[in-house]
FITI-741511 format. One line per field, with one value per residue (C-alpha): x, y, z negated; residue in three letters. Coordinates in steps of 0.2 Angstrom, whole numbers, plus 5000, padded with zeros to 4 digits. Each point is the difference from the previous one (the first is absolute). Layout:
BEGIN
east <- [X; ...];
north <- [Y; ...];
up <- [Z; ...];
aa <- [ALA; ...];
This chain:
BEGIN
east <- [5294; 4990; 5005; 5004; 5002; 5017; 5005; 5019; 5006; 5018; 5008; 5014; 5012; 5001; 4994; 4986; 4989; 4984; 4999; 4992; 4987; 4996; 4998; 4989; 4990; 4997; 4995; 4987; 4993; 4998; 4993; 4987; 4995; 4996; 5016; 5010; 5018; 5017; 5014; 5018; 5017; 5016; 5015; 5016; 5011; 5008; 4994; 4986; 4990; 5002; 5002; 5019; 5001; 5004; 4984; 5011; 5004; 4983; 4987; 4989; 4997; 4982; 4994; 4985; 4988; 5010; 5016; 5010; 5011; 4997; 5002; 4990; 4990; 4990; 4994; 4994; 4992; 4990; 4995; 4993; 4992; 4995; 5005; 5013; 5013; 5012; 5018; 4993; 5000; 5018; 5014; 5018; 5014; 5007; 4984; 5000; 5018; 4998; 4986; 5008; 5015; 4989; 4991; 5017; 5007; 4984; 5001; 4984; 5007; 5002; 5019; 4998; 5014; 4992; 5003; 4996; 4988; 4988; 4999; 5002; 4986; 4989; 5001; 4995; 4985; 4995; 5001; 4989; 4986; 5001; 4997; 4985; 4994; 5003; 4988; 4988; 5004; 4993; 5015; 5018; 5009; 5019; 5011; 5018; 5012; 5014; 5002; 5001; 5018; 5007; 5007; 4991; 4982; 5004; 4993; 4984; 4998; 5005; 4986; 4988; 5007; 4997; 4982; 4996; 5007; 4989; 4984; 4999; 4981; 5003; 5016; 5002; 5014; 4999; 5016; 5002; 5013; 5006; 4999; 5011; 4997; 5018; 4998; 5013; 4990; 4982; 4994; 4994; 5013; 4995; 5017; 5002; 4984; 5005; 5016; 4991; 4988; 5014; 5009; 4984; 4999; 5017; 4993; 4987; 4986; 4990; 4989; 4981; 4998; 5011; 4997; 5009; 5006; 5004; 4997; 4985; 4988; 5008; 4995; 4995; 5017; 5009; 4987; 5003; 5019; 4999; 4987; 5012; 5016; 4994; 4987; 4986; 4983; 4996; 4984; 5011; 5010; 4994; 5005; 5005; 5004; 5006; 4986; 5002; 4988; 5005; 4982; 4994; 5010; 4987; 4988; 5012; 5002; 4981; 4997; 5011; 4991; 5016; 4989; 4989; 5016; 5007; 4984; 4999; 5018; 4997; 4982; 4992; 4982; 4998; 4986; 5001; 4998; 4999; 5018; 5006; 4986; 5006; 5018; 4995; 4991; 5016; 5011; 4987; 5001; 5019; 5000; 4989; 5011; 5009; 5003; 5017; 5006; 5019; 5007; 5018; 5008; 5016; 5010; 5017; 4997; 4992; 5017; 5010; 5015; 4992; 4983; 4984; 4993; 4983; 5000; 5008; 4983; 4988; 4986; 5001; 4998; 4985; 4992; 5002; 4992; 4985; 4996; 5003; 4990; 4985; 4999; 5002; 5019; 5015; 5016; 5016; 5015; 5014; 5015; 5012; 5016; 5003; 5019; 5000; 4990; 5013; 5013; 4989; 4986; 4993; 4992; 4987; 4993; 4993; 4987; 4992; 4993; 4993; 4983; 5007; 5015; 5003; 5015; 5000; 5008; 5019; 5014; 5017; 5008; 5002; 4989; 4992; 5004; 4993; 4984; 4999; 5003; 4986; 4988; 5004; 4996; 4983; 4996; 5005; 4992; 4984; 5003; 4990; 5012; 4999; 5014; 5000; 5010; 5017; 4992; 4990; 5015; 5009; 4985; 5002; 5018; 4997; 4986; 5012; 5014; 4990; 4985; 5006; 5017; 5009; 5016; 5007; 4985; 5000; 4997; 5012; 5000; 5008; 5010; 5002; 5008; 4986; 4996; 4982; 4995; 4982; 5000; 5008; 5002; 4987; 5006; 5000; 5009; 5016; 5003; 4997; 5012; 5013; 4999; 4999; 4983; 4994; 4988; 4982; 5003; 4992; 4982; 4991; 4983; 4983; 4998; 4985; 4999; 4988; 4996; 4997; 4983; 4997; 5017; 5003; 5005; 4984; 4990; 5009; 4997; 4983; 5004; 5010; 5008; 5010; 5013; 5015; 5016; 5017; 5018; 5012; 5013; 4999; 4986; 4994; 5008; 4985; 5011; 4998; 4981; 4994; 5013; 4994; 4982; 5003; 5007; 4985; 5004; 4986; 5002; 4986; 5003; 5007; 5002; 4985; 5010; 5005; 5019; 5004; 4997; 4993; 4995; 5003; 4992; 4997; 4983; 4991; 5001; 5019; 5002; 4989; 5007; 5015; 4999; 5013; 4997; 5012; 4991; 4998; 4983; 5006; 5000; 4982; 4994; 4990; 4994; 4982; 5002; 5013; 5008; 4992; 5017; 5005; 4982; 5002; 5017; 4994; 4984; 5011; 5013; 4985; 4995; 5018];
north <- [4744; 5005; 4992; 5014; 5000; 5007; 5010; 5003; 5014; 5001; 5010; 4997; 5009; 5017; 5008; 5013; 4990; 5003; 4984; 5011; 5007; 4982; 4993; 5015; 4998; 4982; 5004; 5013; 4988; 4986; 5013; 5005; 4981; 5001; 4992; 5007; 5003; 5002; 5007; 4997; 5007; 4990; 5010; 4990; 5012; 4996; 5016; 4998; 5013; 5014; 5014; 5001; 4998; 5016; 5005; 5000; 4982; 4993; 5013; 5008; 4993; 4996; 5000; 4990; 5005; 4988; 5008; 4988; 5009; 4990; 4999; 5012; 4985; 5000; 5017; 4993; 4986; 5012; 5011; 4986; 4990; 5016; 4992; 5003; 4987; 4995; 4995; 4982; 5004; 5005; 4986; 5002; 4988; 5009; 4997; 4981; 4997; 5010; 4989; 4984; 5004; 5006; 4983; 4991; 5009; 4996; 4982; 5000; 4988; 4987; 4997; 4998; 5007; 5016; 5000; 5013; 4988; 4995; 5012; 5017; 4996; 4992; 5016; 5010; 4988; 5003; 5019; 4998; 4992; 5013; 5013; 4991; 4999; 5019; 5004; 4985; 4996; 4987; 5003; 5006; 5008; 5000; 5011; 4994; 5015; 5001; 4989; 4982; 4994; 5011; 4991; 5012; 4994; 4981; 4995; 5009; 4990; 4984; 5004; 5002; 4983; 4991; 5006; 4996; 4983; 4997; 5006; 5004; 5005; 5013; 5008; 5008; 5011; 5016; 5005; 5017; 5002; 5013; 5000; 5014; 5008; 5006; 5016; 4993; 4984; 5007; 4983; 4993; 4987; 4985; 4993; 5009; 4993; 4982; 5002; 5007; 4986; 4987; 5008; 4999; 4981; 4997; 5004; 4987; 5011; 5000; 5016; 4997; 5017; 5012; 5019; 5008; 5017; 5010; 5017; 4993; 4985; 4983; 4993; 4982; 4996; 5004; 4991; 4984; 5001; 5003; 4986; 4988; 5004; 5004; 4985; 5012; 4999; 5014; 5005; 5002; 5014; 5017; 5017; 5015; 5013; 5018; 5011; 5018; 4996; 4985; 4999; 4994; 4983; 4991; 5004; 4994; 4984; 4998; 5002; 4985; 4990; 4999; 4999; 4986; 4990; 5002; 4995; 4985; 4994; 5003; 4992; 5016; 5006; 5019; 5011; 5017; 5016; 5018; 5003; 4999; 5012; 5014; 4996; 5002; 5016; 5007; 4995; 5007; 5017; 4999; 4998; 5015; 5011; 5010; 5017; 5001; 5007; 5003; 4995; 5002; 4987; 5006; 4986; 4992; 4981; 5000; 5002; 4984; 5004; 5007; 4994; 5006; 4985; 5005; 4984; 5010; 5009; 4988; 5003; 5018; 4999; 4988; 5011; 5015; 4990; 4994; 5018; 5008; 4987; 5003; 5018; 4995; 5004; 4990; 5006; 5004; 4998; 5013; 4993; 5012; 4994; 5009; 4998; 5008; 5015; 5003; 5002; 5010; 5010; 5005; 4982; 5007; 5009; 4984; 5001; 5015; 4987; 4988; 5000; 4993; 4993; 4985; 4997; 4982; 4989; 5000; 4997; 5009; 5016; 4997; 5012; 5008; 5018; 4997; 4994; 5016; 5011; 4992; 5002; 5018; 5003; 4991; 5010; 5017; 4997; 4992; 4983; 4986; 4990; 4983; 4994; 4982; 4994; 5007; 5013; 5006; 5002; 5010; 5012; 5003; 5004; 5012; 5009; 5001; 5008; 5011; 5006; 4997; 5006; 4986; 5000; 4983; 4991; 4982; 4982; 4991; 4986; 5012; 5011; 4994; 5016; 5012; 5014; 4998; 4981; 5003; 4982; 4989; 4981; 4991; 4996; 4981; 5001; 5006; 4984; 4990; 5010; 4998; 4981; 5001; 4992; 5007; 4987; 5000; 5012; 5016; 5006; 4988; 4995; 5008; 5013; 5010; 5019; 5013; 5013; 5018; 5006; 5014; 4997; 4996; 4982; 4998; 5005; 4987; 4985; 5006; 4993; 5003; 4983; 4992; 4986; 5001; 4990; 5007; 4996; 5013; 5002; 5019; 5012; 5018; 5007; 5006; 5013; 5011; 4997; 5017; 5009; 4992; 5003; 5019; 5002; 4992; 4981; 4990; 4983; 4991; 4982; 4993; 4983; 4997; 5005; 5016; 4997; 4996; 5012; 4990; 5013; 5019; 5012; 5018; 5007; 5002; 5019; 4999; 4986; 4990; 4984; 4997; 4984; 4989; 4983; 4990; 4984; 4991; 5002; 4993; 4982; 5000; 5007; 4988; 5002; 4998; 5011; 5014; 5007; 5017; 5008; 4997; 5005; 5017; 5002; 4996; 5011; 5015; 4996; 5000; 5017; 5007];
up <- [5017; 5015; 5017; 5012; 5019; 5006; 5015; 5002; 5011; 5007; 5013; 5013; 5012; 4991; 4984; 5000; 5011; 4990; 4989; 4987; 5012; 5006; 4983; 4995; 5015; 4997; 4982; 5006; 5012; 4987; 4987; 5014; 5001; 4981; 4993; 4985; 5006; 4992; 5010; 4994; 5006; 4997; 5001; 5003; 4990; 4984; 4993; 4986; 5009; 5013; 4987; 5002; 5019; 5011; 5010; 5016; 4996; 4996; 5004; 4987; 4983; 4997; 4982; 4994; 4986; 4988; 5004; 5011; 5013; 5015; 5019; 5011; 5007; 4984; 5005; 5016; 4991; 4989; 5014; 5010; 4986; 4991; 4984; 4986; 4999; 4986; 4996; 5003; 5019; 5002; 4999; 5002; 5000; 4985; 4990; 5004; 4996; 4984; 4994; 5005; 4990; 4985; 5001; 5000; 4985; 4991; 5004; 5010; 5013; 4986; 5003; 5019; 5011; 5007; 5019; 5013; 5008; 4994; 4984; 5009; 5013; 4986; 4990; 5016; 5002; 4982; 5004; 5015; 4990; 4987; 5013; 5005; 4983; 4997; 5015; 4997; 5018; 5012; 5012; 4995; 5015; 4997; 5010; 5001; 5002; 5012; 5016; 5003; 5001; 4986; 4985; 4987; 5003; 5003; 4983; 5002; 5016; 4991; 4987; 5016; 5007; 4983; 4998; 5018; 4998; 4985; 5007; 5019; 4999; 4987; 5007; 5017; 5008; 5011; 5009; 5006; 5014; 5013; 5019; 5006; 5017; 5005; 5011; 5012; 5003; 4998; 4995; 4983; 4994; 4989; 4997; 4983; 4994; 5005; 4990; 4985; 5000; 5001; 4986; 4990; 5005; 4993; 4983; 5002; 5004; 5016; 5001; 5002; 5008; 5009; 5001; 5015; 4996; 5016; 5008; 5010; 4998; 5004; 5017; 5004; 5008; 4984; 4990; 5010; 4998; 4981; 4998; 5010; 4991; 4983; 4998; 4997; 5007; 5012; 4991; 4984; 5007; 4997; 5007; 4989; 5012; 4995; 4994; 4993; 4986; 4990; 4993; 5017; 4998; 4991; 5013; 5014; 4990; 4998; 5019; 5003; 4987; 4988; 4984; 5007; 5005; 4982; 4992; 5011; 4996; 4981; 5001; 4993; 5003; 5000; 5000; 5009; 4989; 5005; 4995; 5018; 5006; 4989; 5006; 5018; 4996; 4992; 5015; 5012; 4990; 5001; 5019; 5001; 4990; 5014; 4992; 4993; 4984; 4996; 4983; 4995; 4989; 4992; 4993; 5001; 5002; 5018; 5009; 5003; 5012; 5016; 4996; 4991; 4990; 4992; 4989; 4986; 4998; 5008; 4986; 5002; 5018; 4999; 4987; 5011; 5015; 4989; 4995; 5017; 5009; 4988; 5006; 5018; 5002; 5004; 4990; 5010; 4988; 5001; 4991; 4990; 4993; 4984; 5001; 5017; 4993; 4987; 5014; 5012; 4992; 5017; 5001; 4988; 5015; 5006; 4986; 5010; 5012; 4987; 4991; 4984; 4991; 4988; 4989; 4996; 4987; 4998; 4988; 4996; 5005; 5019; 5010; 4985; 5004; 5018; 4992; 4988; 5015; 5010; 4985; 4998; 5018; 4998; 4985; 5007; 5017; 4993; 5009; 4992; 4989; 4991; 4989; 4996; 4984; 5003; 5012; 4985; 4990; 5014; 5000; 4982; 5002; 5015; 4989; 4985; 5011; 5011; 4989; 4982; 5005; 4991; 5009; 5004; 4993; 5005; 4995; 4988; 5014; 5012; 4988; 4982; 4995; 5006; 4988; 5004; 5001; 5006; 5005; 4987; 4996; 4991; 4982; 5002; 5016; 4992; 4991; 5016; 5009; 4987; 5001; 5019; 5000; 5016; 5007; 4995; 4986; 5007; 4997; 5012; 5005; 4996; 4987; 4995; 5003; 4994; 5013; 4995; 5004; 5013; 5008; 5018; 4995; 4991; 5015; 5010; 4988; 4994; 4983; 4984; 4997; 5013; 5002; 5012; 5002; 4995; 5004; 4991; 4986; 4999; 4996; 4997; 4985; 4989; 4991; 5015; 5002; 4993; 5011; 5016; 4995; 4996; 5018; 5008; 5002; 4995; 4991; 5008; 4993; 4984; 4991; 4989; 4984; 5009; 4998; 5019; 5014; 5015; 5012; 5004; 5013; 5005; 4999; 5017; 4999; 4999; 5013; 5012; 4994; 4988; 4991; 4991; 4992; 4990; 5005; 5017; 5007; 5017; 4992; 4997; 5017; 5011; 5018; 4995; 4984; 5003; 4984; 4994; 4998; 5018; 5005; 4992; 5008; 5017; 4998; 4995; 5015; 5012; 4994; 5001];
aa <- [UNK; UNK; UNK; UNK; UNK; UNK; UNK; UNK; UNK; UNK; UNK; UNK; UNK; UNK; UNK; UNK; UNK; UNK; UNK; UNK; UNK; UNK; UNK; UNK; UNK; UNK; UNK; UNK; UNK; UNK; UNK; UNK; UNK; UNK; UNK; UNK; UNK; UNK; UNK; UNK; UNK; UNK; UNK; UNK; UNK; UNK; UNK; UNK; UNK; UNK; UNK; UNK; UNK; UNK; UNK; UNK; UNK; UNK; UNK; UNK; UNK; UNK; UNK; UNK; UNK; UNK; UNK; UNK; UNK; UNK; UNK; UNK; UNK; UNK; UNK; UNK; UNK; UNK; UNK; UNK; UNK; UNK; UNK; UNK; UNK; UNK; UNK; UNK; UNK; UNK; UNK; UNK; UNK; UNK; UNK; UNK; UNK; UNK; UNK; UNK; UNK; UNK; UNK; UNK; UNK; UNK; UNK; UNK; UNK; UNK; UNK; UNK; UNK; UNK; UNK; UNK; UNK; UNK; UNK; UNK; UNK; UNK; UNK; UNK; UNK; UNK; UNK; UNK; UNK; UNK; UNK; UNK; UNK; UNK; UNK; UNK; UNK; UNK; UNK; UNK; UNK; UNK; UNK; UNK; UNK; UNK; UNK; UNK; UNK; UNK; UNK; UNK; UNK; UNK; UNK; UNK; UNK; UNK; UNK; UNK; UNK; UNK; UNK; UNK; UNK; UNK; UNK; UNK; UNK; UNK; UNK; UNK; UNK; UNK; UNK; UNK; UNK; UNK; UNK; UNK; UNK; UNK; UNK; UNK; UNK; UNK; UNK; UNK; UNK; UNK; UNK; UNK; UNK; UNK; UNK; UNK; UNK; UNK; UNK; UNK; UNK; UNK; UNK; UNK; UNK; UNK; UNK; UNK; UNK; UNK; UNK; UNK; UNK; UNK; UNK; UNK; UNK; UNK; UNK; UNK; UNK; UNK; UNK; UNK; UNK; UNK; UNK; UNK; UNK; UNK; UNK; UNK; UNK; UNK; UNK; UNK; UNK; UNK; UNK; UNK; UNK; UNK; UNK; UNK; UNK; UNK; UNK; UNK; UNK; UNK; UNK; UNK; UNK; UNK; UNK; UNK; UNK; UNK; UNK; UNK; UNK; UNK; UNK; UNK; UNK; UNK; UNK; UNK; UNK; UNK; UNK; UNK; UNK; UNK; UNK; UNK; UNK; UNK; UNK; UNK; UNK; UNK; UNK; UNK; UNK; UNK; UNK; UNK; UNK; UNK; UNK; UNK; UNK; UNK; UNK; UNK; UNK; UNK; UNK; UNK; UNK; UNK; UNK; UNK; UNK; UNK; UNK; UNK; UNK; UNK; UNK; UNK; UNK; UNK; UNK; UNK; UNK; UNK; UNK; UNK; UNK; UNK; UNK; UNK; UNK; UNK; UNK; UNK; UNK; UNK; UNK; UNK; UNK; UNK; UNK; UNK; UNK; UNK; UNK; UNK; UNK; UNK; UNK; UNK; UNK; UNK; UNK; UNK; UNK; UNK; UNK; UNK; UNK; UNK; UNK; UNK; UNK; UNK; UNK; UNK; UNK; UNK; UNK; UNK; UNK; UNK; UNK; UNK; UNK; UNK; UNK; UNK; UNK; UNK; UNK; UNK; UNK; UNK; UNK; UNK; UNK; UNK; UNK; UNK; UNK; UNK; UNK; UNK; UNK; UNK; UNK; UNK; UNK; UNK; UNK; UNK; UNK; UNK; UNK; UNK; UNK; UNK; UNK; UNK; UNK; UNK; UNK; UNK; UNK; UNK; UNK; UNK; UNK; UNK; UNK; UNK; UNK; UNK; UNK; UNK; UNK; UNK; UNK; UNK; UNK; UNK; UNK; UNK; UNK; UNK; UNK; UNK; UNK; UNK; UNK; UNK; UNK; UNK; UNK; UNK; UNK; UNK; UNK; UNK; UNK; UNK; UNK; UNK; UNK; UNK; UNK; UNK; UNK; UNK; UNK; UNK; UNK; UNK; UNK; UNK; UNK; UNK; UNK; UNK; UNK; UNK; UNK; UNK; UNK; UNK; UNK; UNK; UNK; UNK; UNK; UNK; UNK; UNK; UNK; UNK; UNK; UNK; UNK; UNK; UNK; UNK; UNK; UNK; UNK; UNK; UNK; UNK; UNK; UNK; UNK; UNK; UNK; UNK; UNK; UNK; UNK; UNK; UNK; UNK; UNK; UNK; UNK; UNK; UNK; UNK; UNK; UNK; UNK; UNK; UNK; UNK; UNK; UNK; UNK; UNK; UNK; UNK; UNK; UNK; UNK; UNK; UNK; UNK; UNK; UNK; UNK; UNK; UNK; UNK; UNK; UNK; UNK; UNK; UNK; UNK; UNK; UNK; UNK; UNK];
């Protein structure tokens, strides 16, 4: 098997520091130097994948072409590298334990007593190598989820320690830590970083580099203290200050020579490509996008207590940004809580001041009626509308109730006894639910779709055959297809065999932009190549 170079990325002090953006940025810089890169996310959860975790708990679930339900950081990896990743690039503690136990039951340890160490870390190491093989990589970058000092990720750090012990020249460690600036003090404090690095040292790992996350660039005095107390050379400490555009981070690292220092430690010789030039042009274009466009996102996962946490819809927001930036606009997101709309319909008046509305993914009955009300408002008032997955299903229900006059039409997911199940469960899913087989059983990954010619969807894609990623258990009930078509709804996309409805729309003479797609175009949008569906939506919103 090919021998890879490895870069581990860990975080300290608090979660949500931007380890994923740091890992992605390093990956882009190395790719720009001509290296093939594999990016891997290690989630410390005992879950097999992220599919059964609440969005408020874990953020948006990102789905790859081959159907793994993964952490949202894989979305960052794909957007920065502009490459499709696979299930080989997502590892959970649950996957590791499941495989170790399988091997033990199959006598693959030849009668040894199977221990947490070394057998669990060794399985992790095997998976790291498989990820490298899947990408034919020169460098494998491994992000360890969680924060240093937690019990959950200690075995991933142990795998890191073992690998570094075996070959120091092939393994380096990047630690990302936070320097707060308390308002009452007004000074950047380095003590949390010192404690974080000491906790990491207790696992047997001395970081090669430290990435200092803070509101502002780290000054020399802070660098001096961190260097002294954390046993890290000053030139190996890099600033990662807050910037409104995360795609600028690789350029910030590049200016500090981070990529050269990494190559020096790993004994790599790079060759500059034009990749970073294209990235710089994109960032420059983004910074010039001063015109604002207001887009409403009507969902139910963004609110946690008194806070709005956009991570539940991060890919949707990024896809909006990619498309808006292309046209020289900067999107301003207006959050609508669909549960609150159900209690106070007057909240819909907020839609008078936006240029378009998106109904994103979702599950279950909570907030459904609020979504349907928002869609009716958009349809009647000619407000550009885009429904994604569950959002497309809600658009079908709204049209059934208010145009086809099918009273109490609904999805079987929301109301199993509805007289008009215009959205129903996929046949194979019935057995899965009876057996309570929830994880990894829904329609997942990339599936082909045939786009109907002369539709608005066809104009956006410019081709008949497309492939998009899915994540759903329910679908459009084709028994009602003719009734919908007679009342003006266009079936614009179907599966190649014609059995599954993949997209619906209203013709332009009826509505400026009314699109619903059963798939998730947001998963495939990249900053250098915005997705055509979001491009079409933003273009319509600009004109509204």
